[in-house]
N, C-alpha and C positions, 0 to 999 in steps of 0.2 A: 503494500500499500503506500502510496507517495505521501510525503509530509505536506502538510498545508503549506500553501506558498506564504512568504513573508510579505506582509504589506509594505509598499513603497511609501514609506513615511513622510520623505521629502516632498513627493508630489501630493501627497494628501495635504500636507501642510501648506502647500502653496495654493491649493484651491480653497483651504480654509480660510487662510489669510485674505484672498480675494473676496470671499463672502462676507468677512467681518468688515472689510474696507468699504463694501457697498452699503448704500442706505446711509442712515445715520444713526447708530446705536445709541448715541447719547440722549436722543429724544426719550427712548424708553429707560436707560440706565441711571438716569437721574431720578426717575420715580423709585428706584430701588435704594435710595441714599440710607434708610433707616437700618437696612442690613449691614452696612458698613459700620455705623455707629455700634450697633449691638455686637458685632464681631469684635471690635475694639476693646469693648468692655468684657467680653468673655477672655480675650487674651490678656486682659489686665495689664494693658499698656502703661508704662510709665514715662514720666517726662524725661527727655534726654536719650531715650532707647533708640538704637538703631534699628529701624523697620524698612523691610522690603515689601512691597505690593507687587505680586506677579500676575501678569495677564490682567493688568489694572483696570482696563476698559477706559472709561470716562472717570474713573478715580473716586469712587466712593469710599473705599476702605483708605485710600491715600489721604483724602481731605480729612476723614474721621481722626486718622493718626496724627496727622499735623496739628488738628485742634486741640490735641491732648500733648502738645510740646514735643512730639518725637521727631527725631531727624529721619525724613522719609525718602526712600529712592522708590521712584514709581516707573515701573516697567510694562511695556506691551509690545508686540511685534508689528502692530498697526500705528504708524506714527500719528495718524491723523486723530486717533482717539486719545492720545497722549495730549495732543495740542488742546483738545476739548477740557481735558483735566488741568492743563495749564491755565487756560482761561478762567475755570472756576476758581482756582487756587488765587489768581491775581485780583479776581474780584472780592475775594475774602481776605486779602492781604496775608496769605499764608506762605510764607518766603523759605521756609526751611524743607524745601521738597527738591529732590534732584531727579529729573526725567531723562530716562534712558531707554532707547529702543533695544528691546532685547527679546529673545526665543526662551520661553518657560523650559524647554527641554536643553538648552544650552546657556545657562546665565553666565554673564561675564563678569563674575565676582569670585573673590578668593574664598577658600573654605573658612567657615565659622565667622563670617562678615557681619552677621545681624542678630540682634537680639530677639527678634520676632519676624516671621514671615508670614504674610497674609494673602489670601486670594478670595474674592467674592464671585462666584459663578464664572471663573475665569480659566484656571488650570484644568478643570474638569472637561474642557474642550480640546485639550492636546491629544494627538492622535497615540502618542507612546506613553501611557500612564505610568508605567514602572521608570521610565526614564525621567519623567517629571517630577515624580516622587524622590527619586534619588538626588535630583537637583536641590529641591527644597530642603532636604536633609542636610546636603552638603553645605550649603550657604548659611544654614543656622548654627549658632553656637551651642556647644553642650550646656544644657539646662535652659535654652531658649525655646521659644514657642512656635509652633507652626499652626495657625488658625485659618480654617475654611469654612466657606459657606457653599454647599453643593446642592443643587436639585435633587430630590429623590426619584427613583423609578416610578414609584406609584402615584406620585403627586402630579399636579396639572402639567408642569413644564416636562417632566417625564413622559407623560402620555402625550404631549405635542410632539416630542422626538419621536415617539411610536407612530404617530400619524404620518409625519414627515417621511418616516421611513418605508411605510407603506406606498407611499406614492413615488418618492424617489429613493431608492434604495442606496444605504451608505456605501462606503468602498468595503471590499471584501477584507475580512480580518480585523477590522476596527470595531472595538466595543462601544456600545452606548455610553455617551458622557454621563447618563444619569447613574451608571453605576458608582461614580464617585460619591453619590448620595446614599450608599448602602454600607452598614456597618461592617459587613464581611469585607468588602473591597478595601476600606479604610485600614482595617486590621492588616489585611494582606500586604499593603504598600507601606505601612509605616511601623507595625509593631515591633520588628526585630531592632529598630533603631530607637525605640520609644521608651522613656521613663514611665509615662502614663499617656493614656488617650481618652479624653472625655467626649461624648457625642450627645447632642440633644436635638431631637426633632422640634422644628419651629416652622412658622408660616408667615409668609407675606402675603399680603392681600393685595391683588390686582384690582385697581378700581377704574373702570371705563364707563361710558354712557350706556353701552348696550355691546353685544356681540359683534355687531357690524362695526362699531366705533373701534372696538380692540383689534378686529381683524384688518381695518383699515391702517391703523397706526402699525402693527406689526408686519404687515405686508408691505409697507412702504419703508420702514426703517430698520427692522431686524434682519440682519443678513442673511441667516440661514432660511428664513421663510421666504425673504424676498427672493433668494437664489432658487429656491424649490419651485416657487411659481415660475420663474423665467425658464425653467427646464421642461415645463409641460405646455402641451398644446392647450387650446381654448377649452376642449371638454375636460382635459386633466386638470386645468386650473379650477373649473366650477366643482369638479368631484372633491379637490383639496379644501377649496373655500367651504364646501358643505360640510365635510368631516370636522375642520377646525371650528366652524360655527356650532356644530352639535356638540362638540367636546366643551366649549365654553358654557352653552346651556346647561349641560351636566353638571359642570362644577359651580355654577352660579349659585351664590348662597343669598343674593339679594331680592329675588324674585323679579316679577314684571316691572319694567320701567328703570332699571339700572343693571350694573354688572359689578359683582364683588366676587373675586376668585380666590379662595385661601390656596396658595402655591406652597406646598410642602418642600422645606429643604433641611438638610442635615448641617447643624453647626457643630464644627469639629475642633478640637485644640489637642494637639500632639506636643508634648514637652520632650524634648530631645533629651537623650542619654548624656 
């Protein structure tokens, strides 16, 4: 029996980078700011600590750490997203932030460079999970913390990934990003190098006017969904829109006339050996 082919991670990453660079993720990302604040509290950040935000996007965890007087390095492999974070930081006069374009799977920092390493819904999208976890551990000092917020497989966004995968199959050999929101996967990736791991299931509530409104925003600004629609013909787009709308209605906790969707995520704090 032939061994399964090794995924072409470089090619997959190139396509992912193009997806995240499309649209304007910051339109959606800024609504998630509370998750960055909560994560920084879970990580128990202290003033003056060296903090790295990996796959920072538009910088929710970056800004939250800077508000706590930490020395923050904010990284992403999409430069345009870092520029959005830079604009937000300037507006709030948060100056102790270093912005670096960087790949989460090959961080350009020395071993043990940071007291805390953060990621909110970022690292979970890297194609090579083991490599990413290894890098997070490498740059975190002994006794430091790695704190993450990752969507769960059974939650709303995890189910969105499932819908997208049925319409536009993902690359062969690449696991769902939502596995980063499962306790077993986190233990598998970090346990051997961890002094302790705490995990709490939390919810972020998506609040939009209606399912149509949420679909309009995500279809226009959220790279993975924008690219999924672009890959389909008109009939396929209609089917994808119908399935996403049905999922939103299924998760809607507000009833008719509005949309409130509890999005489950796993809040993780790994304390490094």
